[in-house]
N, C-alpha and C positions, 0 to 999 in steps of 0.2 A: 656603506649603504647605497651609494649611487651605483656602484658596480653590481651589487646583488639585484637592484631594481632593473638594471638594463638586461641582466641575464635571464630574468624571469619571463619576459615576452618571447625571448628566443627559445627558451625551453618549451613554452606553451606551443609555439609555432611548430617546433620539431615534433612534438607529441601529436598535434593535429595532422601533420603531414603523414606520420607513421600510421595513424588511425585511418586516414583516407586511403593509403596504399593497401592496408590490410582489408578494408572494405572492398576495394577494387579487385583484390585477389579472390575474395569470397564470391563476388559477383561473377567473375570469370569462371570460377569453379562450378557455381550453380548453373551457368549457361552451358558449359561443356557437359555437365552431368545430365541436364535435361535433354540436350541434343542426343547424347548416347542412348538415353532411354527411348526417345522417339524413334531414332534410327533402328534400334533393336526391334521394337514393336513393328515398325514398317517392314523390316527385313523378313520377319516371321510371316507376316500377312502376304507379302509379295511372293515369297518362296512357295508358300502353300498354294497360291493361285497359279503360279507357273507349273507346279508339279501336277496339279489336279484340273487344269483347264480342259483337258480332253476327256475327263471322267464324267459321263452323262448322268451318273447316279447323283452327283452333287448338284445337278441342275433341277432335280425333282421330277425327272421324266423317266427314271429307271431305264429300261432298254427299249422303250417305245420309239422306234425309228420314224414314226409318222410326225414326231415333233422336232425332228432335226431339220436342217435347211431344206432337205428334199428326201422323200422316201426312195428315190432312184439314185441318190448320190452315194457312190461306192466309197468315197473318201470320208463320209460322215462328217461334213463340216458342221460344227456346233456353233450356232449363233444365238446369243442371249436375246436379241431383239426379235428373232423369229419365234423363239419359244414363248416370249411374253405376248406376242400378237397372234398366236395360233387361233384363238376364237374368232377374231376379226378376219383372219385369212380364210377360215372355213365358211364364214358368212359371205364374203365377197366371191368365193369360188362357186357357191351355190346360187348367188344372185349377181350375175355378171352385169346386169343393167346398173345396179348400184356402183359396181366397180367402174363402169364407164362414166357415170355421173361424177363420182369423186375425181376421176382422172381429168375430166373436162374442167372442173373447178380448179384443179391444180395447174392445168396448162394455162388457163386464163389469168389467175391470180398469182400463181407461183412462178410463171415463166414470162408471159407476155407483159404483165404489169411491171416487173423489174426492168425489162428491156425498154419500156416506154419511159420509166423514171430515169434510167441512165441516159437515154437520148435527150430527154427534156433538160436534165442537168448539164449535159455536154453542149448542146447547140443553142439552147434558149438562155440558160443561166450563165453559161460559160465556165462551169466547174467541171474539170476533167478528172477529178479524183475518182468517182465511181467508174468511169470508163477505163482508166489506167488499171485500177484494181481488178476489174472484170477481165481485161486482157491478160493480166498476170495470172489470175486464177485459171482461165481457160488454157493458157500455155502450160502451166504446171499440170493440169489435169490431162492434157493431151500427151505430155511427155511421160507421165506416170502410166497412162493407158498403153502407150507404145512400148514402154519397157516391160510391163507385165500386163497382159490382157486377161482379165478374169471373165470367163464366159458367164452369161446370165444363168441364174439358178434354174434348174429344170422345172421347178414348181412355180416359176414366175407367172403371175396373172397379167398377161398382156392386155392392153386396151388400145384400140386404134385412135382414141381420143387423148391419149397420154403423149407427152413429149419425151423422146423424139419420134415415137411411132407415128404420130399424126403427120409429121413432115414426110417420113418415109412412105407412108401410104398414099400421099398425094402424087408420088412418082411411079407407083406400081399398084397392082391389084393385090391387096393383102389377103383376101379371102375371108374365111370364117375365123373369128378371133380365138375360138376354143381349139381349133385344129391347126391353125396356121403356124408356120415355123417362126420362132421368136426372132425379131429383127435385132441384129447386133448393136450393142451400145457399150460405152465405157462405164464400168462400175466404180472404179476407184479413181478419184473420190467423188462424192456427190456434188455435182454442179448446182443442183436445185438448192441444197442447203447453203452452200457457200455464197451463192448470188443473193439469196434472200437475206441472209445475215448481214452481208456487206451493205446492201441497200438500206435495210432497217437501221443499222447503226449510223449510216450517213444521214438518214432522216432525223435521228435523235440529235446529232451534233448540230444540224440546221434548225433545231427547235421545232420540228414537226413530230412531237412526241406521240400524239394519238395514232398517227400512221405507223410510227415505229412499233408501238405496242401491238397494233393490229397485225402487222406482218410477222412479228416474233411469235405471237400466239398461233397465227396461221402456219408458221414454219413448224411449230411443235406438232400440230395436227398433220402436216405434210409428212413429217418424219415417221409418225405412227403409220400412215398409209403406205409409205415407201417400204417399211419393214413388213407390214401385213401382206403386201402384194409381192414380196420377195424381189422388189426392184433394186434394193441396195442392201449390202451387209451393214451391220452395226458399225464396223470400223470405217466404212465409207462416210457415214454420218459424222462420226467424231472428227475425222481429219478434215472434212469439208468445213465444219464449224471452226476448227483451228486455223485453217487456211484464211478464212475471212477475217478472223479477229486478230491474228498475229502475223502470219507469214506475208500477207499482201500489203502491210503497212508501208514498206519502202516504195512500192509502186504508187501508193497514194501521195507520197511526198513528191515524186516526179510529176504526178498529175497537178499538184499545186503550182509547181514551177511552170509547167506548160500553160496553166490557166492564166498566169500573170504575163506570159510571153517573155519570161526572164531566161534568155538563152544561156547567160553566163552561169546562173545558179543551176540550171538544168545540166550543163556540161560539168560543173564542179561536183555534182552528185554522182557522176559516172567515174569509174576507176581510170586513173591516168598512168598507172604503172603496174608492173607485174606483181609487186608486193601488195598493192591495193586490191588487185583481182583475187589474189590468194586470201587476203583478209576477209573479203566479202563472201568468198565461197565457203570458208570454214566458220564464219560468224564472229571472228575476232574484232571486226570493225564495230560491231554492236557493243561489245564489252568495253572497248576503248572509248567509244562515244558516251556511254553511260558514266564512265569514270570522269571524263572531262566535264560533262554536264553537271555532275554532282558537285564538282569544285566550283564551276562557274555560277551555279544557282545560289551559292552562298555569298557572292560578292555584293557589295552595297549597290553598285550600279544596276545590276539585274533586279535586286529587291525593290529598288525605287521605281523601276519600270513596271514591275508587276503590281505594285501598289497603286499605280496610276491607271491600270487597266480596269475596264468594266467587268461585270460578271460575265464569264465565258459564254453562257447561254444567250445573253443579250448581244454580245459581240457577234456570235454566229448568226443571230436572227436578222441583223441589219444587212441588207444586200450590198451596201457600199463598203461595209467594214467587216464582213463575216469571216474574212481570212486574216484578221489583224493578229490574233494570237499565234496562228500558224506561221505567218510571215515573220514575226519576231523570233520564233523558235528556229525557223529556217535560217534567218540571218545570223543568229548566234552559232548555229551549227557550221555555217560557212566560215565564220571567223575562226572557230576552233579548227576546222579542217585546214584552212590556209596556213594558220600559225603552226599546226602540227607538221604540215608538209615542209615548211621552211626549216623547222627544227630537225627533221629527218635528213634534209639535204645538208645542213651544217654538220651533222654527226657523221654523214657518209663522206 
């Protein structure tokens, strides 16, 4: 009797374990099947788009070349943003005063205001994050424009009150805006969009949400105007937004180090070996850091520190402690980086 009683819990435990394993297998099968279904649907959609991207009939414009990027464009560049803003383009072309008015607003609010904000944050507040991000965005835009210069669209509605035309016309006589030769400028990618998005997001983090919402709404209106005046292609807008929200983040990290005057952390963020340079160029360092952070965030020490922190919006709002969360994250990254370097040296 005693022996049968002891074997019964063991049998039950084994059955539960087998049931859990079976359920896990079913869960993995459902996951894989759902992924294959999603991937198949996505592949069909993406393939159709790639094969028919140059077919103007699918854009709802038939063979009307007036709705392409330019009636004088022999290459027939098809831009969805140009097609969507055709009515506004026709209005601005017939009413150049309105075009100048919108351009002036864009120059004041969309260009000069972000410059003032970056300068205020840098020299008055002592926060170099926007400045470092802006320098990085400008460097990337200059390199992209130098590698491939896309000339302005022939139907571009130039305005001497727009930026950079307003600067160029201070140095020379630009003449009549409707007949003057278009001043050269870099098209890819949109610095207007990237700078506004970067500044608006920084305002949000610093708990200036009303200004953030204002500049994001203004940026949407600016995007419509840029497409309607043929000042930027749609791809310029997309990449400009992506540059501000994703690609410029490492530059913001360097800006935080510089703001604190922490030269050791600033130097540690820079590559110190050929392998680190390679990893940063191909993006492997981001993958490795994400894996390390995923493991580190599960430790009890980190969880205890996070539980002691205030609400992130409150932390960022306090001038004396607005970088607390960022500092903690940077310190954790430095610890991971240093331990990783020691491990790599031992393995080598």
